BAROMI-459348 format. One record per atom (N, C-alpha, C, O): residue in one letter; y, x, z. Coordinates in pm, whole numbers, plus 32768, in hexadecimal, padded with zeros to 4 digits. Atoms other than C-alpha are relative to their C-alpha. Layout:
% BAROMI-459348
aYXZ ...
***
This chain:
% BAROMI-459348
m7F8B80558000 m800080008000 m807B80598000 m808080BC8049 t7F897FAF800E t815580897FA2 t807B7FB18028 t80887F3B8006 v7F82803D7FDD v82A5803D8033 v806C80647FDF v806680D6800D a7F987FA38029 a83DB80D87F9A a80817FB57FE5 a80827F3B7FD5 g7F838038802F g854480A17F4A g807080008066 g80597FEE80DD s7F87800F7FB2 s86A380A57FCF s806E7FDE7F9D s805C7FEE7F24 g7F968024805E g87E980307F3F g80867FFE8043 g8092802080B9 s7F7A80087FC9 s895A7FFD7F6F s80287F6E8006 s7FFA7F1C7FB7 q7FD280897FED q8A057EC47FE5 q80958005801A q80C380588069 p7F707FFF7FE9 p8B787E737FD6 p80247FE18091 p7FDC7F9980D5 a7FD180187F78 a8C3B7E74811C a80147F6B8015 a80457F257FBD g7FEC808D7FE0 g8C3D7D2281C6 g7F9A7FA37FBF g7FA97F297FC6 a806680538040 a8B0A7CAA8106 a7FB37FB3806B a7FAB7FDF80DD p804A804E7F9D p8A3B7B9C81AE p7F818047802D p7F5080A47FED v807D7FCA7FCC v890B7BEB827F v7F927FE87F9A v7F857F7B7F62 q806F8007805F q87DE7C3381A1 q7F807FDD804A q7F727FF980C1 r807C802C7FC2 r86837BA581E1 r7F8A801C7FA3 r7F98801C7F29 a807C7FF2804C a851C7BE68176 a7F8D7FD18057 a7F907FE280D1 q8078802A7FBA q83CC7B5281D5 q7F8880497FC4 q7F7E80577F4A v80787FB9802C v82817C0F81C3 v7F897FCB804E v7F907FBB80C8 q807D80277FC0 q811F7B98820B q7FA380787FFD q7F7780A27F92 y805A7F8D7FF6 y804B7CBC8287 y7F717FCF801C y7F5F7F60804E p808A80267FE0 p7ECD7CB682A3 p7FEF7FE68096 p803D801780E8 g801B801C7F74 g7E3A7C3483E7 g80547F90803A g805B7F8080B3 g7FB180717FD1 g7F1C7B0683F7 g80868024803C g80BD7FD8808C l7F7C7FD77FCD l805D7BC68440 l806D7FD47F9F l807380027F2D a7F8F802F804F a81917B1383BE a807E80468032 a809F803D80A8 a7F8B7FB27FD9 a82C97BED83BD a807D7FCD7FBA a807A7FAA7F44 r7F7E80238039 r84357B938388 r8063806E8023 r8077808F8098 y7F9C7F967FF0 y853A7CA48355 y808A7FC57FE6 y809B7F6F7F8F r7F72801E8018 r86B67C7B836F r804C80828012 r802C80D0806B w7FB27F857FF6 w87B67D8F8336 w80897FED7FC2 w80A07F907F74 a7F7780068035 a89247DD082E7 a803F808A800D a800280E8803F g7FB97F808001 g8A277EE482C5 g803B80248088 g801D7FE680EE s7FC67FC87F86 s8AF07FA683C5 s80497F988053 s808F7F41801F a7FBB80547F9D a8B6C7EF584FF a7FE87F6B7FEC a803B7F198014 m8020808E8015 m8AC37DAF8498 m7F877FD48052 m7F487F6F8034 g807080227FAB g89BB7DAE85A8 g800C7F75803B g7FA87F2E8047 r7FEB80857FC6 r8A547C788643 r7FD57F937F9E r7F9C7F2E7FC6 d802980618066 d8A1C7BBF84F9 d7F697FFF7FED d7F2C7F957FDE v80927FF68010 v88B77C3F84D8 v7FB97FB98072 v7F577F72805C f804480357F8A f885E7BD6863B f802F7F748026 f7FFA7F398085 a7FC880837FDB a89277A90863F a7F977F937FF8 a7F9A7F348047 i806A8064800D i87F779CB85CD i7F798041801D i7F1480247FDC s80787FB67FDB s86F87AAF8671 s7F8C7FA38022 s7F9E7F3A8061 e8079804A7FE0 e85957A308688 e7FB780408076 e7F418027808B a803F7FB27F96 a85527B1187B3 a7FBE7FA68068 a80017F6B80BE v805180417F99 v843D7A6D8878 v7F8F8061801F v7F6C80B47FCB g80667F9F7FDB g832C7B238932 g80438086801D g80AD808B805B r7FCF7F797FE5 r83627C9B893E r807580227FA4 r806E800B7F2C l7F8D7FD2804D l84B87D2388CE l80158093801F l802380BA8093 l7FEE7F707FF1 l84E27E978893 l8074802B7FA7 l806E801E7F2D d7F8E7FCE804D d86347F28882B d7FF480977FF3 d800380E08054 l80127F72801C l85FA807B8788 l808080427FCD l808080B97FAB g7F817FCA802E g876580A88721 g802E807B804C g806080D8800E p7FD47F8B7FB5 p87B0819D883F p7FB580827FDC p7FE280EE8001 l80427F86802F l86B3829087A4 l805180447F92 l804180BC7F78 v7FAF7FCC806F v87AD82BB8687 v808B8027802F v80C1808D8004 a7F787FE57FD0 a88FD82AC873E a80167FBC8086 a7FD87F5780A5 a7FE180387F7D a898E826A8896 a803E7F757FF4 a802A7F1F804A d7FC280828018 d8A5581468805 d7FCD7FCC7F79 d80177FD07F16 p803C80258081 p896A80BD86F7 p80457F8C7FBA p80387F7F7F40 d7FC280748040 d8A367F8186B9 d807480257FA5 d80A77FCF7F5D r7F9A7FD28060 r8B3A80528600 r7FBF80237F7B r800580347F16 l80497FD98078 l8A2D80A88501 l7FC97F857FB8 l7FE27F137FE0 c804A806C8042 c89607FD9840C c7F907FD6805D c7F54802980A1 r806680337FA4 r886D7EFB84C7 r7F9A7FAB7FB4 r7FB87F707F4C a806B80518039 a87237E50847A a7FAC7FC78072 a7FA57FFF80DF e805B803D7FA0 e86357D6A852F e7F807FD77FB8 e7F847FA37F49 l808380278032 l84C17D3484F6 l7FBF7FA38066 l7FB37FC680DC h8047805E7FA9 h84107C048586 h7F757FEB7FC7 h7F657FCB7F51 v808B800C802C v82947BF68575 v7FB97F978054 v7FC57F9480CE e805380627FBE e81B07AD385C7 e7F7080157FD3 e7F5580227F5C g808C7FE98020 g80387B0385DB g7FA47FB6805E g7FD37F6B80B4 p806280467FAC p7EF77A87867E p801180188095 p7FEB7FC380E6 l7FF27FE07F73 l7F507B3287C7 l808D7FE88036 l80AD801180A5 g7F79801D7FD2 g80B87ABA87DC g806B80377FA4 g8050805F7F33 a7F8D7FD78050 a82117B1B8763 a804980748043 a8047808280BD w7FAC7F947FCD w82EF7C4D8787 w8071801B7F9E w806A7FF67F29 t7F8A7FE1804F t843E7CC88708 t802C808F801B t802C80BC808D a7FCA7F787FF3 a84C57E2686C6 a808480087FB6 a80957FCE7F4B r7F7D7FEB803F r862A7E8D8677 r801280947FE3 r7FE480EA802E f7FEE7F778030 f86917FC885BA f809280197FDE f80E27FBC7FD2 a7F7A7FD8802A a87CC808A8560 a7FF4806D7F97 a7F9380B97F95 s80017F9B8069 s882281638435 s808D80327FE4 s80EE7FE77FEB l7F7F7FC38025 l8939825283D6 l802C7FD87F74 l80A27FE07F54 v7FE28029808A v892381D6826D v7FCB7F747FE8 v7F6D7F49802A y803380848023 y88F9807F81D3 y7F7780107FC0 y7F6580617F65 d80877FF88035 d8789804A818D d7FB97F7C8019 d7FDE7F318073 e805580747FE9 e86887F38816E e7F87802E8050 e7F3E80868022 p80757FD87FB3 p85817F568281 p7F827FD47FB6 p7F7B7F667F81 r807F80208041 r84217F6281F5 r7F8E802F8058 r7F9A8095809D g80717FDB7FAE g82D27F6D829E g7F7D7FFC7FB4 g7F727FB77F4F v808880038036 v81667FAE824E v7FA07FF98075 v7FB0804180D8 l8063800D7F96 l80407F438322 l7F9480697FE9 l7F50806A7F83 w806A7F9B8002 w7F5C806A836B w7F917FC58054 w7F847FE480CB d805D80517FB3 d7E3F7F8983CF d7F9680508049 d7F6E802B80B8 s80677FB07FBD s7D3F80988421 s803680418080 s7FE8806180DA a7FC27FC67F89 a7E3781258521 a803B7F96805C a80637FB480CD g7FC3806B7FB0 g7EB47FD4859D g80958011800F g80CF7FE88074 l7F717FE57FF9 l8018803C854E l804A7FBE7F8C l80187FB87F1C l7FA4802B8067 l81367F9E8490 l8068806E7FF6 l80B480858054 l7FA27F918015 l820180BF8400 l807B7FC97FBA l80727F927F4C v7F8380368036 v836D806183C3 v806180717FE6 v807F80C0803F k7F9A7F9E8022 k8465813C830C k80877FB97FF4 k80927F4D7FBB y7F7880378007 y85D981008331 y80618074800A y806680B88071 g7FA17F918000 g86E581FA82D2 g7FB980868003 g7F6C80A77FA9 f80397F7B7FF0 f86808353834D f7F878000805E f7F50806A807C h806780067F98 h857582D88443 h7F857FB17FD7 h7F8C7F4F7F8C l807E8047800C l840A82708442 l7FD47FD9808C l7FDB802980E9 y802E80327F7F y8383819A855E y7F707FD37FF1 y7F4F7F887F95 a808B802B7FFD a8210817085AD a7FF27F9D8073 a7FF97FC280E8 l8006806C7F9E l81E98023865F l7F737FC78007 l7F317FB87FA0 g808080457FF3 g80AF7F8686EB g80077F7D7FB6 g805F7F2B7FD2 s7FF480758057 s80697E7785EB s7FEF7F7C804D s80257F168022 r8016807A7FB3 r7FFB7D7A86F3 r80677FEB806E r80857F7A8093 s7FA780097F8B s80F27DCB880B s809180247FE3 s80EB7FF9802C g7F7A7FD0801D g82217E6D8768 g802680798052 g809580AD8044 e7FE57F8C7FAB e82097F898863 e8013807D7FAA e7FC880927F4B l7FE67F85804C l829A80D387E2 l7F9780698024 l7F8D80938097 a80627F957FEC a818281D187B6 a804380887FF2 a802C80E28042 w7FB47F878017 w826682E18728 w80677FE57F94 w80607F807F4F s7F9C800B806B s839183168644 s801A808B7FC9 s7FFB80F08009 r7FE57F808042 r83FE84258555 r80847FF57FB4 r809C7F947F6C a7F817FFB8047 a8557848484D3 a7FF680637F8C a7FAE80C77F94 s7FFD7FAB8077 s8598851F837D s808E80357FED s80EE7FF9801C a7F7C7FC8801E a86B685FC8306 a80437FB67F8C a80BC7FBD7F7C t7FCA804E8071 t86DF851E81D1 t7FC67F738005 t7F617F5D8047 p8032808B7FFC p86B383A78196 p7F707FF57FD1 p7F4280417F7B l808C80168024 l85508326817E l7FF67FA57F86 l803D7F417F7B v80148049807D v84DA82A7802E v7F8A7FA1800A v7F917F2F7FDB a807980527FFC a837D8224807B a7FA6802A8073 a7FAE809B80A5 i806D7FE47FA3 i8262820C8175 i7F837FC37FC2 i7F847F4F7F99 l807B802C8041 l80FF81F180EF l7F8B8016805E l7F84807A80A4 a80787FF37FAD a7FB481B581A0 a7F8C7FC27FB6 a7F9D7F637F69 s80798032803F s7E50817A812E s7F8B80148060 s7F87807680AA s80777FF27FAC s7D05813F81DF s7FAA80757FD1 s7F4E809E8018 r804B7F8E8035 r7C7E825B8105 r80398087802E r7FFF80F08015 l7FC27F857FCE l7D68835881A9 l80007FFD8099 l800F7F9380D5 d7FF57FFA7F6E d7D6483D08312 d808E8022802B d80A7804180A0 h7F737FEA7FE2 h7EDD840282FD h80557FA47FA9 h80287F747F41 a7F9E804B804F a800F83448282 a805A80657FBB a806580D87FE5 l7FA87FA9804D l810283D58185 l808F7FCE800C l80AE7F5D7FE5 l7F7380207FEF l827483D781D7 l804E804D7F97 l804980C87F93 q7FB37FC1806A q8358841B80AF q80957FF5801C q80CC7F878023 s7F6E7FFF7FF6 s84C1848580E5 s8036802B7F78 s7FE880407F1A e7FC77FDA8081 e85B284E37FD0 e7FD5808B7FD4 e7FD180A77F5C v801E7F768026 v854986527FDC v7F7C80368038 v7F5B80AB8020 e807A7FCC7FC4 e83FF866A809B e7F987F928011 e7FB97F1F8030 t807180577FE2 t82A885CA80B5 t7FBE8033807F t7FA780AB808C t80417FDB7F83 t820785C9820E t7F887FA68016 t7F937F2B8011 a8079804B7FDD a80A285618261 a7FF67FFD8097 a7FFF806580D9 l7FFF80137F6F l808584D283C1 l7F807FBE8031 l7F527F5C7FF7 r8075803C7FC0 r7F57848B849D r802A7F83804E r80A17F66805A t7FE280787FB3 t7F3D834C856C t8053801F807C t80987FC780B1 s7FB37FD57F8B s7FD78412868D s808F80297FDD s80E080418036 g7F7E7FCF802D g8107847585BB g800180947FE3 g806580C97FB4 e800B7F70801A e808D85DD859F e8001801B7F69 e7FC77FD07F1B v7FF77FDC808E v80DB86898453 v7F7F80427FD2 v7F4E80A08011 v80787FC7803D v7FAA86D28379 v802880677F97 v7FF480D77F97 w7FCA7FA38064 w806487708253 w808A7FCF7FD3 w80AF7F5C7FE8 r7F7A801C8035 r81BD878081B3 r800A803B7F74 r7FCA809F7F54 a7FE27FCA8085 a823787B1804F a80957FE97FE5 a80C57F787FEB a7F71800A801F a83A387FC7FF6 a80127FEE7F6A a7FBD80197F1B h7FE5801B808D h843F87907EAB h808A80347FDA h80E78030802B s7F827FC5802D s8554882F7DDD s80637F997FCB s80DA7FB67FBF d7FA9806B8030 d85DE86E47D58 d7FF27F89805F d7F8C7F7E80A4 v800380757FA9 v862D85A27E11 v7F957F9E7FCE v7F917F7C7F58 i806A805F8021 i850384B57E18 i80377F728010 i80757F528075 v7FCD80897FFC v8555834A7DC6 v7F927F978009 v7FAE7F238028 a806F805F7FF8 a83FA82A97DBD a7F7F804B801F a7F6E80BF7FF9 a80817FC47FDC a829D82EA7E44 a7F957F937FFB a7FAA7F24802A d806F805E800A d814E82427DFC d7F7C80498015 d7F7080C07FF6 l80897FCC7FF8 l7FDD82787E4D l7FB47FCC7F86 l7FB17F547F6C l804980268079 l7F0A827A7D10 l7F87805A7FF0 l7F9480D37FDD a807E7FB88016 a7D9C82E17CF3 a7FF6807E8055 a7FCE80E88024 g800B7F8F7FA4 g7DAA83C47E23 g807280647FF8 g807080CB803C n7F8C7FA7800F n7EF284647DBA n807F7FBC8032 n808E7F428027 l7F79802D7FE0 l805184427E41 l805580217F87 l806980977F67 v7FB27FEC807A v812684117D0A v80937FE78021 v80B97F7A804A l7F7180047FDE l8299845C7D3B l805580007F82 l8032803F7F1E t7F9E7FFF806E t83BE84187C55 t808280388038 t80B4800A809E s7F847FC07FD2 s84F184F57C77 s80797FBF7FBE s806D7F757F5C y7F8380358036 y865C849B7C37 y8013802A7F6F y804B7FE07F1E g7FF47FCD8088 g864C85707AFD g7F967FCC7FA1 g7F947FF37F2C g8066803B8055 g852484A87A78 g7F7C804B7FFC g7F2280267FB0 q807B7FB27FFC q841985A97AC8 q7F957FB58050 q7FB47F7380B3 h8070803B7FB6 h82BF852E7B36 h7FAE806F803E h7F8980CF7FFB i80497F9B7FB4 i820A85F57C41 i7F857FBB803C i7F917F508076 a807B80387FC7 a809F85B67CA7 a7FC680618067 a7FAD80D58048 l803B7FB37F95 l801686337DF2 l7F7E7FBF802C l7F747F44802E d807A80357FC6 d7EB7860D7E7A d80237FC18086 d805C800480DC a7FD780477F87 a7EE385087F8C a7FBC8036807D a7FF1802680EB l80467FC97F8C l7DE685B3806F l803C8083802F l804E809980A7 s7FD87F777FDC s7E6887198062 s8093801F7FE9 s80C8807C8025 g7F757FE28022 g7FC987097FD4 g800C80697F92 g807C808C7F6C q7FFC7F9C806B q7F6A88077EC9 q801A7FBB7F7A q7FF67F477F68 p7FE8803B8086 p7FDB87D07D5F p7F7E7FD37FC1 p7F1A801A7FC6 s807680358043 s7EE486F87CA1 s7FF3803E7F75 s805780627F36 r80177FC48085 r7E47877E7B63 r7FE97F937F9A r7FD47FB17F25 
***
């Protein structure tokens, strides 16, 4: 499963929304907006059950930044997580079902949340915005793609391997056991998803 993408939004734009149905009966609703619009994002909050605000992991005053909220309902109840970002971005998540984690990328940060409870297992910050997070039951690690680096991460958040790139990466996909990257300049790069070595 692949999750990718970010974009720009004009100042003062309305709160954006997306709905995603993950395997295992997990229904997710995302809401997000630009800088200092947290009040608008949370004005119609669905926060019931567990509420976890992860904004302070990014900044002491996260409400000055871009904000997002994720609400998940599943067989074991509901939970809500809130995020902050230095740049406008659309939050995206992928269910890593074999690890029981929902991996959410937003701005420069990746959050590994317990898919049933919403509890934060670990988080990871990047030096550049995140482009995609990919997970597969055929891999024992997830693949985190930033604009200039690919990082393979174990279920604990430990780094398995890294690969740096000379051009900005704008898209990433898993295809036939390979991580296929597209650069800003139109170049296609294929890495073995297991080892991170160039594919032949």
